[in-house]
C-alpha positions in Angstrom: 247.4 67.2 176.9 245.7 69.5 180.0 247.2 72.9 180.9 247.3 72.7 184.7 248.9 75.6 187.1 247.2 76.0 190.4 248.7 79.4 190.2 245.8 82.1 188.7 246.0 84.4 186.3 249.3 82.5 184.6 247.8 81.9 181.4 246.2 78.9 181.9 242.7 80.0 179.4 244.4 81.6 177.3 247.4 79.5 176.3 244.9 76.5 175.8 241.9 78.6 173.5 244.7 80.0 171.3 247.0 76.4 171.0 242.9 74.7 170.3 242.4 77.3 167.5 245.4 77.2 166.0 246.2 73.7 166.2 242.8 74.0 164.3 243.3 76.1 162.0 246.6 73.2 160.7 243.2 71.0 159.8 244.3 69.2 163.0 241.1 67.3 164.4 240.6 69.4 168.5 238.7 68.8 171.7 239.0 72.0 174.5 238.1 70.4 178.2 236.9 73.4 180.1 237.2 71.9 183.3 237.3 75.2 185.6 233.5 76.2 187.3 234.4 80.1 186.4 234.2 79.0 182.4 236.4 81.4 180.4 237.7 78.5 178.1 234.1 78.5 177.2 233.7 82.5 177.1 237.0 82.9 175.0 235.0 80.0 171.6 231.8 81.9 172.9 230.8 78.8 173.6 226.9 79.2 175.3 228.0 77.9 178.5 225.2 78.9 181.8 223.3 77.6 183.9 220.8 74.4 182.2 223.0 73.8 179.0 224.8 70.0 179.1 228.5 70.7 180.0 231.6 69.0 181.5 229.9 68.2 185.8 226.7 66.0 183.5 229.7 64.1 181.8 231.4 63.5 185.4 228.6 63.2 187.8 226.2 61.9 185.6 227.8 59.8 183.1 226.4 61.4 180.4 228.3 60.6 177.4 231.3 63.7 176.0 229.8 63.9 172.1 226.0 64.9 173.6 228.4 68.0 175.4 230.7 69.0 173.2 229.8 71.9 170.7 231.4 72.9 167.5 233.5 76.6 167.4 231.3 78.7 165.3 233.9 80.0 162.4 235.9 77.0 163.4 236.4 73.9 161.8 237.3 70.7 163.6 236.9 72.9 167.0 235.2 71.2 169.6 234.6 72.0 173.2 233.1 70.3 176.4 231.7 74.1 178.3 231.8 74.4 181.8 229.1 76.2 184.1 229.0 76.7 187.2 227.2 73.3 188.3 231.1 72.3 188.4 231.8 74.2 190.9 230.0 72.0 192.6 232.0 68.9 191.6 234.6 68.6 193.9 232.7 67.5 196.7 230.2 65.5 194.3 232.7 64.0 193.6 234.7 62.5 196.9 231.9 60.4 197.5 232.3 58.9 193.6 232.9 55.5 193.0 237.0 55.7 190.8 236.4 59.5 191.4 239.7 60.8 190.2 239.3 59.0 186.5 235.6 60.2 185.9 236.9 62.1 183.3 239.5 59.8 181.6 236.3 57.3 180.9 234.5 59.8 179.2 236.9 61.1 176.5 237.9 57.4 176.3 234.5 56.6 175.9 234.7 59.5 172.5 233.2 57.5 170.0 235.4 60.2 167.6 239.7 59.8 167.9 240.9 63.5 168.3 244.3 65.4 166.8 244.8 66.4 169.6 242.5 67.0 173.6 243.4 70.0 175.3 242.1 70.6 179.5 241.8 73.4 180.5 242.4 72.9 184.9 241.6 75.1 187.8 243.7 77.4 189.3 243.6 74.7 192.4 245.4 70.5 193.2 241.7 69.2 193.4 239.9 66.6 192.4 239.2 67.8 189.3 243.1 69.5 188.3 243.8 65.4 188.9 241.0 64.1 187.2 242.7 66.2 184.4 246.2 64.6 185.1 244.8 60.6 185.0 243.0 61.7 181.3 246.3 63.1 179.8 249.1 62.3 178.3 251.0 65.3 179.1 251.1 68.4 181.4 251.9 71.6 180.1 252.4 74.2 182.8 252.3 78.3 181.6 255.2 80.3 183.5 254.0 83.9 183.9 257.5 86.2 183.6 256.7 87.4 187.1 258.8 87.2 190.2 257.0 84.0 192.2 257.0 83.0 189.3 258.7 79.3 190.3 257.2 79.3 194.0 254.4 76.8 193.6 255.8 75.2 191.1 257.0 72.3 194.0 253.9 71.4 194.8 252.7 71.1 191.9 255.2 68.8 190.5 254.7 66.4 193.7 251.0 66.2 192.4 251.8 65.3 189.2 254.3 63.0 190.2 252.2 60.9 192.6 250.2 61.0 190.0 252.0 58.8 188.0 252.8 56.3 190.9 249.4 55.2 191.5 247.0 57.0 189.1 248.5 57.1 185.4 252.2 56.4 185.0 252.7 57.6 181.3 251.7 61.5 182.9 254.7 63.3 181.5 255.3 67.0 182.0 256.4 67.1 178.7 256.0 71.1 177.9 256.9 75.1 180.2 254.7 77.7 178.1 256.7 81.1 179.1 254.1 83.4 179.1 253.1 87.8 180.1 257.2 88.4 178.6 258.5 91.8 179.2 261.3 92.4 177.0 261.4 96.7 178.7 262.1 94.2 181.7 265.8 92.5 183.2 263.0 90.9 186.0 261.5 89.1 182.6 265.1 87.6 181.4 266.0 86.0 184.3 263.1 84.4 185.4 263.7 82.7 181.5 267.0 81.6 182.3 265.8 80.2 185.6 263.0 78.2 184.4 264.9 77.3 181.0 268.5 76.3 183.5 265.7 74.3 185.9 263.6 73.0 183.1 265.8 72.5 180.1 264.7 71.2 177.2 261.1 71.2 178.0 260.8 74.3 177.8 259.0 75.6 174.1 261.6 77.9 172.2 258.1 80.8 171.4 257.3 83.1 174.0 254.0 84.7 175.0 255.0 88.5 175.2 252.4 90.7 177.2 250.2 91.7 174.4 246.7 94.3 174.3 245.1 92.5 171.9 245.4 88.5 173.8 243.8 90.1 176.6 241.2 92.1 174.7 240.0 89.1 172.2 238.4 87.2 175.1 235.7 90.0 175.0 234.8 89.4 172.0 234.5 86.0 172.1 237.5 85.5 170.4 241.5 83.3 170.0 243.9 86.0 169.6 244.2 83.8 166.5 241.2 85.0 165.4 240.6 88.2 166.6 244.1 89.9 165.1 245.7 87.7 163.6 248.6 89.5 162.5 249.7 90.5 166.5 252.3 89.8 168.2 250.4 87.0 170.5 249.0 85.8 167.6 251.8 85.0 165.7 253.3 83.7 169.4 251.3 81.0 169.7 251.4 80.1 166.4 254.5 79.0 167.1 254.5 77.4 170.1 251.8 75.8 168.4 254.0 74.1 165.8 256.6 73.9 167.9 253.8 71.6 169.8 253.2 69.8 167.1 257.0 69.1 165.6 257.5 67.6 169.3 255.2 65.3 168.5 255.8 64.3 165.5 259.6 63.2 167.0 258.5 61.3 169.4 255.6 59.3 167.0 253.3 61.1 166.6 250.9 62.5 163.4 251.7 66.3 162.1 
């Protein structure tokens, strides 16, 4: 599943990290692929990603096996992370001239000797070749949408790109899940955006909604997910609910819980 939205600051990385931890804590084998040159997902899982560390760039450009790059996440059994370093910033340009440039990540994931219950790919906030690689590698797309004005603006472009990838590169790709983030119950705007999104996407929208929550924002500065930083917070319980919904949907579609 890739977590994509070309808008920055909508909660892609926070969603990837917290869903991954929630699913792993329930006994699933989970791999997080950090595909954003900023490396925030790596930071949030406390995985080293300074220059010189083997990272996803090596897999995409130099065909280094994913298994050699994935690191076990401290303190969370069943969770691994493929980090992103600043090297990834040049990958967009370098990939242009590479053979089968759109399917490099797909090949790397399929070549991993172990099987995972969930692979979550954190996309950069753009619609470049890195995001295309994520869309080709994924079976499903999760789109986080923040409950703010302009929430649906630019979403058409993302859906169009997903449709193009489906037509030409990955016919089984499906926008399966929409998650509302940064929801502030005190505002009329949040309510209006929620109604808009639910009317537009129907069943794809998770019932669980992620509130604006200080704990969610604080957790990454301690190299943690909100799950481990403050398990009792509203942010943590909301992400647990979202993870449970995603798992239950997977079972209905013939997956394993």
